[in-house]
C-alpha positions as CSV (number, residue, x, y, z in Angstrom):
1,M,125.9,78.2,103.6
2,E,126.4,79.3,107.2
3,I,128.3,76.1,108.0
4,V,130.6,76.6,105.1
5,N,131.3,80.2,106.2
6,W,131.9,79.0,109.7
7,F,134.3,76.3,108.6
8,F,136.4,78.7,106.4
9,D,136.3,81.3,109.2
10,L,138.1,78.7,111.3
11,F,141.1,78.8,109.0
12,S,141.1,82.5,108.0
13,T,141.3,84.1,111.5
14,E,144.2,85.4,113.5
15,E,143.4,82.7,116.1
16,F,144.6,79.9,113.8
17,S,147.9,79.5,115.8
18,E,145.8,79.1,119.0
19,L,143.5,76.6,117.4
20,F,146.4,74.7,116.0
21,T,148.0,74.5,119.5
22,I,144.7,73.1,120.9
23,F,144.6,70.6,118.0
24,I,148.1,69.3,118.6
25,L,147.8,69.1,122.3
26,S,144.5,67.2,122.0
27,I,146.1,64.6,119.8
28,F,148.7,63.7,122.3
29,K,147.1,64.5,125.7
30,F,143.4,65.4,125.5
31,G,143.4,66.9,129.0
32,F,146.1,69.4,128.0
33,G,144.1,70.3,124.9
34,L,141.0,70.9,127.0
35,F,143.0,73.1,129.4
36,A,144.5,75.1,126.5
37,A,141.0,75.4,124.9
38,V,139.7,77.0,128.1
39,V,142.7,79.3,128.6
40,L,143.1,80.6,125.1
41,D,141.0,83.4,123.7
42,A,139.6,81.8,120.5
43,N,135.9,81.5,119.5
44,I,134.3,78.9,121.8
45,E,132.7,76.9,118.9
46,H,136.1,76.7,117.2
47,R,137.8,75.6,120.3
48,I,135.3,72.8,121.0
49,F,135.4,71.7,117.3
50,V,139.2,71.7,117.2
51,N,139.5,70.0,120.5
52,L,137.2,67.1,119.6
53,L,138.8,66.8,116.2
54,G,142.2,66.5,117.7
55,G,141.0,63.9,120.2
56,L,139.3,61.9,117.4
57,I,142.5,62.0,115.2
58,G,144.6,60.9,118.2
59,I,142.2,58.1,119.0
60,L,142.2,56.8,115.4
61,K,145.9,57.1,115.1
62,Y,146.7,55.3,118.3
63,T,144.1,52.6,117.8
64,F,145.5,51.5,114.5
65,F,149.2,52.2,115.4
66,S,148.9,50.4,118.8
67,A,147.4,47.3,117.1
68,I,150.4,47.1,114.8
69,I,152.9,47.5,117.6
70,K,151.0,44.9,119.7
71,H,151.0,42.4,116.8
72,Y,154.8,42.6,116.3
73,Y,155.5,42.7,120.0
74,L,153.5,39.4,120.6
75,K,155.1,37.9,117.5
76,I,158.6,38.5,118.9
77,R,157.8,37.8,122.5
78,Y,156.1,34.4,121.9
79,R,158.5,33.2,119.3
80,Y,159.7,30.6,121.7
81,S,156.8,29.3,123.8
82,K,157.2,29.7,127.5
83,P,154.7,29.0,130.3
84,V,152.5,32.0,131.1
85,K,153.2,33.7,134.4
86,F,150.6,35.6,136.3
87,T,152.3,38.9,137.4
88,K,150.8,41.7,139.4
89,W,150.3,43.6,136.1
90,N,148.2,40.8,134.6
91,R,146.2,40.4,137.8
92,G,145.6,44.2,137.9
93,I,144.4,44.2,134.3
94,I,142.0,41.3,134.9
95,T,140.7,42.9,138.1
96,F,140.1,46.3,136.4
97,K,138.5,44.5,133.4
98,K,136.1,42.7,135.7
99,R,135.2,45.8,137.7
100,F,135.0,48.5,135.1
101,G,135.6,47.0,131.6
102,I,136.5,49.1,128.6
103,I,134.0,51.8,129.6
104,G,135.9,52.5,132.8
105,I,139.2,52.7,130.9
106,A,137.6,55.0,128.3
107,L,136.3,57.3,131.0
108,I,139.7,57.8,132.7
109,S,141.9,57.8,129.6
110,P,141.5,61.3,128.3
111,I,142.1,63.1,131.6
112,I,143.9,60.8,134.1
113,I,146.0,58.6,131.8
114,T,146.8,59.4,128.2
115,I,144.8,58.3,125.2
116,P,147.6,56.0,123.9
117,I,148.0,54.1,127.2
118,G,144.2,53.8,127.5
119,I,144.0,52.3,124.0
120,V,146.8,49.8,124.7
121,L,144.9,48.7,127.8
122,M,141.7,48.4,125.8
123,L,143.4,46.4,123.1
124,Q,144.4,43.9,125.8
125,I,140.8,43.5,126.7
126,T,139.2,43.5,123.3
127,N,140.2,43.5,119.6
128,K,137.1,45.3,118.4
129,K,138.5,48.6,117.2
130,W,135.1,50.2,116.5
131,K,134.2,49.7,120.1
132,I,137.4,51.3,121.3
133,I,137.0,54.3,119.0
134,L,133.4,54.7,119.9
135,F,133.9,54.6,123.7
136,M,137.0,56.7,123.6
137,F,135.4,59.4,121.5
138,L,132.2,59.4,123.7
139,S,134.5,59.8,126.7
140,C,136.3,62.8,125.0
141,I,132.9,64.4,124.3
142,L,131.8,63.9,127.9
143,W,135.0,65.4,129.3
144,A,134.8,68.3,126.8
145,M,131.2,69.0,127.9
146,I,132.3,69.0,131.6
147,F,135.2,71.3,131.0
148,F,133.4,73.7,128.7
149,S,130.3,73.8,130.9
150,L,132.4,74.6,134.0
151,F,134.0,77.3,132.0
152,H,130.9,78.7,130.4
153,F,128.4,78.5,133.3
154,F,130.6,79.0,136.3
155,G,133.3,81.3,134.8
156,F,136.3,79.1,135.7
157,A,138.9,80.5,133.5
158,V,142.7,80.9,133.9
159,K,144.1,84.2,132.5
160,F,147.8,85.0,132.2
């Protein structure tokens, strides 16, 4: 019963607008959502939950949306077969894949690059969507743990 009360308390408080801001920022750029979650004065459990929920919704949305875009892009691009050229971009992707793989891309995506760009890069390496979703969500959890532990244990907070 306590979980049900906690969940309804999430939507019945005055801090709903702050939590909604964290949620929207986490969908588009997880790092901004983390920063907003640390800065805003909402309940810490609510902030962590909303931040991770926004990240998960963003990952799911971009994984399936990027696959559709990639499908139609490749269909249009390779309508007339041309010889494949190895560009610097292709070599860079192959080098990064050999060194770090999808785990490396998943680790840098939420903070350094955006989730949509990371998912597009991962879709170029693998077509297994469950793997992409799993590694990206685990990476979001890791970054959230790092940010919130820095905030909680060391008191790093930005106040306006």
